[in-house]
C-alpha positions, -999 to 999 in steps of 0.1 A, spaced: 0 0 0 29 24 7 40 22 -29 4 27 -41 1 58 -20 35 72 -32 23 69 -68 -9 87 -60 11 114 -43 33 119 -74 3 122 -97 -15 145 -72 15 168 -72 14 170 -110 -24 175 -111 -25 199 -81 -53 224 -87 -65 207 -118 -98 195 -103 -102 223 -77 -110 250 -101 -123 236 -134 -129 260 -162 -149 255 -193 -130 245 -224 -136 229 -258 -148 194 -262 -124 165 -271 -129 128 -278 -111 99 -261 -113 67 -280 -105 31 -270 -92 12 -300 -95 -25 -310 -73 -55 -306 -73 -92 -313 -59 -123 -295 -62 -160 -291 -77 -177 -260 -49 -189 -237 -21 -170 -255 8 -159 -233 12 -125 -251 -12 -97 -241 -34 -78 -265 -26 -41 -266 -56 -18 -270 -46 18 -279 -63 47 -262 -61 80 -280 -73 116 -278 -83 134 -310 -68 168 -299 -42 166 -271 -36 203 -272 -35 218 -237 -42 185 -219 -21 178 -188 -41 151 -170 -64 122 -177 -87 100 -156 -112 74 -166 -124 39 -160 -122 10 -184 -147 -19 -182 -140 -54 -195 -153 -90 -191 -131 -104 -164 -144 -139 -171 -126 -138 -204 -99 -111 -200 -72 -102 -175 -59 -67 -172 -21 -67 -177 -11 -31 -173 -4 -1 -195 21 1 -224 39 31 -239 29 41 -274 47 74 -280 50 95 -249 70 79 -221 48 66 -193 58 56 -158 42 46 -125 71 64 -107 88 34 -93 121 40 -111 123 75 -96 117 65 -60 149 67 -39 134 53 -8 127 87 8 116 109 -22 110 110 -59 142 120 -78 127 135 -110 143 162 -131 122 189 -147 130 174 -181 119 139 -170 87 153 -155 79 171 -187 85 142 -210 67 116 -189 31 108 -183 30 95 -147 1 71 -142 -17 50 -116 -42 22 -121 -64 2 -98 -75 -30 -113 -109 -41 -98 -113 -74 -117 -141 -85 -93 -162 -57 -107 -149 -60 -143 -132 -26 -143 -99 -8 -140 -95 28 -128 -68 48 -146 -53 82 -140 -23 100 -154 -6 134 -154 22 152 -171 41 184 -161 38 196 -197 9 196 -220 4 165 -242 13 168 -278 7 133 -293 -29 118 -298 -17 85 -284 -20 83 -246 -9 47 -241 -23 12 -246 -41 -10 -221 -29 -46 -221 -52 -76 -216 -45 -114 -215 -71 -136 -230 -80 -165 -207 -79 -201 -218 -114 -212 -225 -127 -178 -235 -153 -182 -262 -145 -168 -296 -162 -134 -302 -158 -97 -298 -155 -85 -262 -163 -48 -256 -138 -26 -237 -159 2 -223 -148 36 -211 -166 58 -185 -160 87 -162 -145 78 -128 -166 86 -97 -149 95 -65 -165 90 -31 -141 103 -5 -154 126 22 -119 129 38 -106 144 6 -134 169 5 -159 150 -17 -189 150 6 -211 135 -21 -202 113 -51 -184 133 -77 -173 127 -113 -136 132 -118 -130 152 -150 -117 130 -178 -94 156 -192 -78 186 -174 -55 212 -189 -24 229 -176 -26 254 -148 -23 291 -155 11 308 -153 -1 332 -125 -23 328 -95 -57 343 -93 -69 366 -65 -75 336 -42 -40 323 -48 -50 294 -70 -37 286 -105 -68 282 -125 -70 251 -146 -94 243 -175 -113 211 -178 -124 197 -212 -157 180 -218 -150 146 -233 -169 123 -256 -159 87 -247 -159 59 -273 -154 23 -263 -134 -3 -281 -132 -41 -282 -110 -72 -283 -118 -100 -308 -109 -134 -294 -101 -164 -316 -103 -200 -303 -71 -217 -295 -60 -245 -318 -76 -278 -310 -102 -263 -287 -131 -265 -311 -150 -296 -321 -175 -308 -347 -209 -322 -340 -225 -344 -367 -250 -372 -372 -280 -384 -391 -317 -377 -389 -340 -405 -400 -376 -417 -399 -384 -447 -376 -400 -469 -402 -389 -486 -434 -354 -492 -421 -347 -456 -411 -350 -436 -443 -332 -402 -444 -353 -372 -432 -339 -348 -458 -350 -311 -454 -356 -315 -416 -344 -284 -397 -318 -291 -370 -308 -266 -342 -278 -267 -320 -281 -251 -285 -256 -248 -257 -264 -250 -220 -259 -216 -203 -269 -217 -167 -302 -237 -165 -313 -231 -200 -302 -239 -236 -293 -210 -259 -294 -214 -297 -260 -215 -313 -266 -225 -349 -292 -241 -372 -290 -262 -405 -311 -286 -425 -306 -323 -432 -290 -332 -465 -284 -367 -476 -297 -378 -443 -269 -360 -424 -261 -327 -407 -230 -311 -392 -220 -282 -369 -184 -272 -369 -162 -250 -345 -179 -257 -311 -162 -252 -278 -164 -279 -251 -196 -278 -231 -231 -293 -227 -252 -292 -259 -286 -302 -273 -293 -311 -309 -329 -310 -319 -346 -321 -351 -380 -305 -359 -401 -327 -382 -417 -311 -412 -437 -342 -418 -469 -341 -397 -468 -379 -394 -437 -377 -372 -427 -358 -341 -397 -338 -331 -368 -354 -312 -336 -342 -295 -303 -354 -280 -283 -339 -250 -246 -346 -246 -214 -332 -232 -188 -322 -259 -151 -325 -252 -140 -340 -286 -155 -344 -321 -189 -361 -319 -199 -379 -350 -227 -401 -336 -253 -375 -327 -280 -395 -345 -317 -386 -341 -347 -407 -350 -379 -387 -355 -407 -401 -334 -441 -414 -346 -466 -391 -329 -495 -402 -307 -531 -394 -317 -563 -391 -297 -596 -399 -316 -632 -409 -311 -668 -398 -317 -689 -374 -296 -724 -359 -301 -743 -333 -281 -780 -338 -275 -779 -367 -301 -766 -344 -328 -739 -320 -339 -736 -283 -331 -710 -259 -346 -686 -249 -318 -684 -285 -303 -648 -293 -296 -626 -318 -278 -599 -307 -253 -568 -329 -250 -548 -328 -218 -515 -343 -208 -518 -345 -170 -529 -310 -159 -517 -293 -191 -539 -285 -221 -520 -296 -252 -547 -288 -278 -584 -281 -285 -597 -297 -317 -629 -293 -337 -655 -321 -339 -665 -330 -374 -702 -328 -386 -705 -366 -382 -693 -364 -346 -658 -378 -352 -627 -361 -340 -589 -366 -341 -562 -346 -325 -531 -333 -343 -498 -351 -338 -489 -353 -301 -456 -362 -284 -455 -400 -282 -445 -401 -245 -476 -383 -232 -504 -396 -211 -535 -381 -226 -571 -376 -216 -599 -361 -237 -631 -340 -228 -659 -326 -249 -661 -288 -247 -690 -265 -257 -685 -229 -246 -678 -231 -208 -694 -266 -206 -670 -295 -202 -680 -332 -203 -666 -361 -184 -635 -380 -197 -639 -395 -232 -628 -430 -240 -600 -433 -266 -617 -445 -298 -651 -446 -281 -685 -430 -288 -702 -406 -264 -735 -386 -265 -734 -356 -243 -768 -345 -228 -768 -308 -219 -794 -281 -213 -792 -251 -237 -812 -219 -240 -821 -194 -267 -826 -156 -272 -851 -142 -296 -865 -109 -307 -872 -85 -337 -850 -60 -355 -871 -31 -369 -863 -4 -394 -841 -25 -417 -861 -17 -449 -853 -51 -463 -816 -51 -454 -801 -82 -438 -787 -76 -403 -764 -98 -382 -774 -104 -346 -748 -117 -321 -750 -130 -286 -718 -132 -266 -712 -144 -230 -679 -142 -212 -691 -166 -185 -705 -190 -211 -674 -186 -233 -695 -186 -264 -705 -163 -293 -732 -172 -318 -746 -151 -347 -776 -153 -370 -787 -133 -401 -821 -118 -402 -843 -92 -420 -867 -89 -390 -875 -116 -364 -846 -138 -351 -839 -166 -327 -804 -176 -316 -805 -211 -302 -781 -235 -285 -767 -210 -261 -749 -220 -229 -769 -209 -198 -753 -177 -184 -765 -143 -170 -741 -120 -189 -750 -122 -226 -744 -91 -246 -767 -90 -276 -759 -67 -306 -771 -61 -342 -753 -46 -371 -761 -40 -408 -743 -23 -437 -744 14 -432 -759 12 -398 -743 15 -364 -739 -14 -340 -768 -14 -316 -765 -32 -282 -795 -43 -262 -811 -23 -247 -811 6 -273 -775 18 -269 -745 21 -292 -721 20 -262 -710 -15 -254 -701 -4 -218 -738 5 -213 -752 -27 -228 -779 -44 -207 -770 -81 -198 -795 -107 -210 -799 -135 -184 -806 -170 -197 -791 -188 -168 -824 -205 -160 -847 -199 -190 -846 -186 -226 -854 -150 -232 -878 -134 -258 -884 -98 -267 -848 -88 -271 -857 -62 -297 -838 -36 -317 -851 -5 -336 -833 14 -364 -864 34 -373 -854 66 -355 -818 66 -368 -813 97 -390 -780 92 -407 -753 113 -424 -730 99 -450 -692 97 -453 -678 88 -487 -644 85 -503 -620 64 -523 -592 40 -513 -562 36 -536 -530 17 -535 -501 34 -553 -526 55 -573 -547 24 -584 -582 19 -570 -580 -6 -541 -609 -31 -544 -625 -49 -515 -606 -32 -487 -625 -30 -454 -634 6 -444 -644 12 -408 -659 41 -389 -655 41 -351 -676 64 -329 -651 76 -302 -678 83 -277 -703 54 -281 -678 29 -295 -702 20 -323 -684 5 -353 -698 6 -389 -680 -10 -418 -682 -15 -456 -658 -26 -484 -644 -5 -512 -660 -11 -546 -646 -18 -580 -634 18 -584 -621 19 -548 -650 41 -537 -670 36 -505 -699 52 -487 -709 48 -450 -742 58 -436 -736 68 -400 -757 79 -371 -748 114 -358 -715 113 -338 -678 118 -339 -658 91 -358 -624 79 -366 -622 63 -401 -597 36 -409 -590 8 -434 -576 -26 -427 -557 -43 -456 -558 -81 -462 -524 -84 -445 -537 -68 -414 -520 -34 -418 -542 -6 -406 -544 30 -419 -563 59 -403 -577 89 -423 -556 120 -416 -555 149 -441 -523 162 -423 -503 131 -434 -488 119 -467 -515 103 -489 -541 113 -463 -534 83 -441 -514 76 -409 -508 45 -389 -509 64 -356 -543 66 -341 -535 97 -321 -532 116 -354 -564 104 -369 -589 131 -381 -621 132 -361 -651 133 -384 -682 150 -370 -713 135 -386 -746 153 -383 -781 141 -392 -785 145 -430 -749 157 -435 -726 146 -463 -688 144 -458 -666 137 -489 -631 126 -479 -599 130 -499 -585 98 -515 -567 75 -490 -537 59 -506 -527 29 -485 -495 20 -505 -471 4 -480 -435 15 -481 -409 -11 -491 -378 -3 -470 -367 -28 -444 -346 -28 -412 -329 -60 -401 -308 -68 -371 -300 -90 -342 -304 -88 -304 -277 -106 -284 -264 -109 -249 -231 -92 -237 -214 -90 -272 -224 -82 -307 -218 -119 -315 -231 -132 -281 -259 -155 -274 -292 -145 -291 -321 -129 -273 -354 -145 -284 -388 -128 -283 -375 -92 -279 -400 -66 -292 -387 -42 -319 -409 -12 -327 -402 15 -353 -423 47 -351 -423 77 -373 -446 107 -374 -471 89 -396 -463 52 -394 -451 23 -373 -438 -12 -377 -433 -40 -352 -414 -74 -351 -404 -100 -326 -369 -116 -326 -368 -153 -334 -349 -180 -316 -317 -168 -333 -322 -133 -321 -328 -118 -356 -357 -96 -367 -369 -78 -398 -391 -47 -398 -408 -41 -431 -430 -14 -446 -407 15 -437 -408 46 -459 -376 57 -478 -359 87 -462 -382 89 -432 -367 90 -397 -379 64 -373 -374 59 -336 -366 23 -331 -372 8 -296 -360 -26 -284 -377 -41 -254 -360 -74 -244 -392 -85 -226 -370 -108 -204 -355 -100 -170 -350 -64 -160 -330 -52 -189 -331 -17 -202 -353 -7 -232 -329 7 -258 -339 34 -283 -321 46 -314 -330 68 -344 -326 55 -380 -334 68 -415 -351 42 -436 -333 35 -469 -300 48 -453 -298 26 -423 -306 -10 -432 -291 -29 -402 -295 -21 -365 -282 -45 -339 -288 -44 -301 -267 -58 -273 -281 -62 -238 -265 -72 -205 -235 -49 -210 -239 -26 -180 -240 -29 -142 -267 -45 -121 -283 -28 -91 -302 -54 -70 -315 -60 -35 -347 -64 -15 -376 -40 -10 -385 -45 26 -407 -33 55 -386 -10 76 -400 -25 108 -406 -62 101 -379 -65 74 -404 -86 54 -400 -84 16 -425 -61 -2 -438 -74 -35 -450 -53 -64 -432 -21 -54 -425 2 -84 -389 11 -87 -370 35 -110 -336 50 -113 -330 85 -125 -296 100 -137 -289 129 -114 -270 147 -141 -293 143 -171 -326 135 -152 -332 107 -177 -349 75 -166 -325 45 -166 -336 18 -190 -365 40 -202 -388 20 -179 -401 12 -144 -392 -20 -125 -411 -40 -100 -401 -61 -70 -410 -98 -70 -429 -120 -46 -402 -118 -19 -395 -82 -25 -364 -89 -47 -356 -65 -75 -330 -61 -101 -321 -33 -126 -298 -44 -154 -277 -26 -180 -270 5 -159 -242 28 -172 -216 40 -147 -231 70 -130 -246 88 -100 -284 82 -96 -315 88 -76 -333 56 -66 -370 59 -61 -395 32 -49 -432 35 -43 -460 12 -31 -497 19 -23 -492 9 13 -459 27 20 -443 61 19 -423 68 -12 -386 60 -8 -361 83 -25 -323 83 -21 -299 104 -41 -262 100 -47 -265 63 -54 -232 54 -72 -234 25 -97 -199 19 -110 -200 -19 -106 -226 -45 -98 -242 -31 -66 -264 -45 -39 -288 -22 -22 -319 -29 -1 -348 -5 0 -364 0 34 -400 14 31 -420 30 59 -457 26 63 -472 61 68 -506 77 69 -532 67 44 -565 75 26 -593 50 23 -627 50 8 -654 35 -13 -663 43 -50 -700 39 -60 -716 38 -95 -738 68 -97 -752 56 -130 -763 22 -116 -782 28 -83 -749 36 -64 -737 0 -64 -700 -5 -55 -677 1 -85 -646 -21 -89 -616 -15 -111 -615 22 -105 -580 38 -107 -572 59 -76 -544 84 -79 -530 102 -49 -506 131 -55 -495 165 -45 -475 192 -64 -440 181 -71 -445 146 -56 -446 112 -72 -481 99 -77 -493 68 -59 -518 45 -76 -543 19 -63 -574 1 -77 -608 -5 -60 -617 -41 -53 -650 -58 -62 -666 -40 -32 -655 -6 -46 -630 -1 -17 -595 12 -18 -567 22 5 -535 42 -3 -507 41 23 -473 56 27 -483 92 29 -472 121 52 -497 130 79 -481 165 83 -491 176 48 -526 189 40 -523 195 2 -530 160 -12 -552 155 -42 -571 122 -47 -585 113 -81 -608 85 -91 -612 75 -127 -625 46 -148 -630 42 -185 -666 52 -194 -670 74 -163 -663 110 -156 -633 116 -133 -639 128 -98 -613 148 -77 -609 158 -41 -582 182 -30 -567 199 0 -567 166 19 -547 154 49 -540 116 54 -541 101 89 -526 70 106 -562 56 110 -571 64 74 -588 96 61 -621 86 44 -624 99 9 -655 85 -10 -665 90 -46 -695 85 -67 -687 82 -104 -712 87 -132 -711 80 -169 -706 111 -191 -735 133 -198 -751 128 -232 -736 151 -259 -751 171 -288 -739 193 -316 -751 229 -321 -748 250 -352 -765 278 -371 -763 311 -390 -759 346 -376 -774 373 -399 -788 408 -394 -822 423 -405 -805 450 -424 -813 454 -461 -806 420 -479 -803 401 -445 -765 400 -448 -745 374 -428 -725 386 -398 -689 373 -401 -663 372 -373 -689 374 -346 -679 358 -312 -705 332 -302 -704 320 -266 -725 291 -251 -725 283 -214 -744 262 -188 -743 267 -151 -756 233 -142 -730 216 -164 -703 240 -154 -695 244 -191 -683 272 -213 -673 273 -250 -668 298 -277 -662 301 -315 -664 327 -343 -687 329 -373 -671 323 -407 -675 345 -438 -710 331 -444 -720 338 -408 -720 301 -399 -710 288 -365 -709 253 -349 -701 235 -317 -694 198 -312 -699 175 -282 -718 199 -259 -732 184 -227 -770 183 -227 -786 209 -203 -818 230 -199 -802 263 -189 -780 272 -219 -771 309 -224 -760 321 -259 -742 354 -263 -733 369 -298 -708 397 -298 -708 411 -334 -687 439 -350 -698 466 -374 -719 486 -350 -744 458 -343 -754 453 -307 -746 423 -285 -773 396 -286 -781 374 -255 -806 346 -250 -810 325 -218 -829 295 -206 -823 274 -237 -828 236 -235 -809 212 -257 -813 174 -255 -802 165 -291 -782 179 -320 -799 212 -329 -798 242 -353 -801 277 -339 -802 306 -363 -798 341 -348 -809 374 -364 -794 406 -351 -814 438 -354 -798 463 -378 -812 491 -356 -812 529 -358 -785 555 -352 -779 586 -331 -755 612 -345 -742 647 -337 -711 667 -330 -689 675 -300 -668 706 -295 -642 710 -268 -611 730 -258 -576 714 -254 -557 687 -273 -569 656 -254 -592 629 -270 -629 632 -263 -653 604 -256 -690 600 -263 -711 574 -244 -747 563 -250 -769 547 -223 -804 531 -225 -829 554 -209 -851 527 -195 -825 514 -170 -795 537 -175 -774 507 -187 -743 514 -208 -746 506 -245 -716 518 -265 -690 546 -268 -668 563 -295 -635 581 -293 -630 614 -311 -596 627 -320 -588 665 -318 -591 685 -350 -588 722 -360 -615 739 -340 -622 706 -321 -656 703 -337 -660 666 -345 -690 645 -357 -699 611 -341 -725 584 -349 -738 554 -330 -753 526 -351 -772 493 -345 -795 508 -318 -828 492 -311 -860 513 -309 -864 534 -277 -849 564 -258 -812 569 -250 -790 594 -230 -758 608 -244 -727 619 -224 -694 635 -236 -662 643 -218 -625 651 -224 -595 657 -202 -594 693 -190 -632 697 -197 -663 692 -176 -684 661 -186 -717 672 -201 -749 653 -208 -769 662 -239 -787 696 -236 -762 707 -209 -774 684 -181 -751 675 -153 -763 640 -143 -777 609 -158 -810 611 -140 -817 646 -154 -803 640 -188 -825 647 -218 -839 617 -236 -826 611 -272 -848 588 -294 -832 563 -317 -828 578 -351 -821 613 -338 -795 635 -356 -778 668 -347 -772 659 -310 -746 685 -304 -727 688 -271 -703 716 -262 -679 708 -233 -669 736 -209 -635 740 -194 
């Protein structure tokens, strides 16, 4: 340790003041290079470390990361500038270094922390560096290291040393400059620091001679003397931990297969039969030499078969469930003659079969036997009115009964053979008509359940007679050519009604829709969906959030622009692997590419590869990779389609933070706690995701870059935990103690359903600047949210559920016994649309453009406004129904404000408004001085203010004025100006004594006195 401390002292002398007073300087780049070596070789691999612009740099400090399971750090090596750890200059009592030696040498210190896969390096020189090459880091490749490319990362070094003045974790600057020639006012020699971009490198490892082996064998069928199974896919997987990871795949040719260049280890070879008459098979073995006898014989599968009828006959939907022990291995349809046969099953299974119809399950069936299943079934019947000869489809669906049955009708209908259940949702739909749910609603969330648990139901009727529709029409094209037979759908965003049709021979379509607000979209035969959006290329987008909302009114016609649904043809391919670019594959990772108008998605295969198709040339996409396994980070990159064709991802390259979330008193693990890690410097969320503790409170966050973080954990029953200055520079273990605090509790009732308890309501508890805490109500509508601070009185509690209006309570204080906060949620008020024309009764009844139209309701606590267009037209959408509406029109052009109250609206309505053209009052005002004068007019009946005009001084200050748009009646006129006494018409001093002026009067002259 003494020698270690002496080196540190030497570097500290050279770097004195370099960290104490950092000053801003230009950015530089430090790059770790590449190297190559052979597993088990005695010579180390040198990886160069360079700086793009060494000008002015006097000191360096950084941390290299490496895979200590494959590599051993072997020190630093000189490239150009002399480097030294100072040992050769140590005399036993001091360092004997000449100024020339100090200037020509980069003195370094390193601390290899192999247990944490890193080495900390620092160096300093008495003179500024001049060569881009700093030095090389040397690594030995361990015997048995798997071939591949191993990353050598580089990160800032974090110091945590309170004794040295670092009271909180601090980043050491990567690059510092030379101190100033003279001291500043405080006696320090100011030193610049340089912002540094850090670029990692790698070492490519080759296998040692004789360490790789070949695996080969044959794949045959079991009958006919073992004929070759040519074309059969064969995969090779290596055991890693407790699972097998895919290494390679091939196909059988000439009855044989082969895998070359495999290291020693445990392997599995699996042959997947392409012939449905045979089943897959595999072989496990340990590999330590060439293996040429890995022969696989495909297995003849087992089949389960027999005959089953229901109520002495056949019903569509009758199936047979096959189980292997307690596991369902398949559900197979029963043929019309009652026979059934499973698909090929593994030959070593022990199978049982059961007849299934909806939620009904029979007793065990006998292999090869015949069984008639006697069950009680019910029916639903009714009439569909207003179809005008159209054919409608009626459906009955039960979640409890696990069945859906449909029937076509032009009027009366009966749906038979239904499983007894109390929750049937019955609906009807026809071309150009909205979906109706029983009882008389287009909102599936408000559908009335039909109960046939004990008896059939009749009178389940529907009526289209009162539906007054509007139409939406347009054309679907693909690359400019009419697209024929593409499904076109209109979805009402408020009632969830869905109406569909198909494009015709010319790509045209027309939908007859009930009044409402709709999204319109098409679904191509390959499942790709496009929404109508005039703001996007070709008037379509794949992002629902951008879809145009079409407001359909009774009798209205909307003609859409052509929707061209041509898919783009650019692709993005890549691979997701563990630890290295050529590491083990990550299967089932989700890859998503999103642009302003489109999106694509893919899942990686067993080999870790993926392909995203349908990307548009030249368009920028945000590509997100979610491993969907473990607690690895979500990775995000930006690519340009047509420019970037390959994008690979590597996971499990960073540090791991793990531990247990536990009760601070009992130390018991807390499951389902939400945890996240935030970078204190950038405030970004690590991994772009939240994490959750497991059943025993265990948690893990993977792929964390070296850094200083804030760790936060929350749970509905505990106070939010937050700790800053959490250093992650290696795999780190940290438990999270959580404290139970004060809490809120309550019950949520359904105000739209006789105040019954409402389950599944999201409860949000928050306060300004705090992290929200979430909970859900149970089946009894009850909730509790713990972990709050009883000393605070500004909490806000919100309750919300899809299909209901949100409720909020604020200014609340939690308590240790639980503060009761109850809610009653109601479904949204019915909405309507309001429109009309604003005109005047002047000659020709001209429209009134640019008039402000305001509607409001006190009972609904609602307010909205709009302006009339050039034709005087105004419209409002989605207003809540009420009986106390107030309409105010504020026109220009001298017309008077219009107001009407007590209006009742319960459905979409048209309200035209005629403003009186009115009469005028005119005259002149004379006054002394240079100030502006003002003329005001009031109604005589109640002395209420009507209007005013401003008059600018002119020679003689004798100026005309006119008031227009006045209704019939008497008025009073007042004039005043700064420096002059206000005067009412005819010289009166007050409004009560002012002379009356009738509408239409002229020559109303007022002279102001000084």
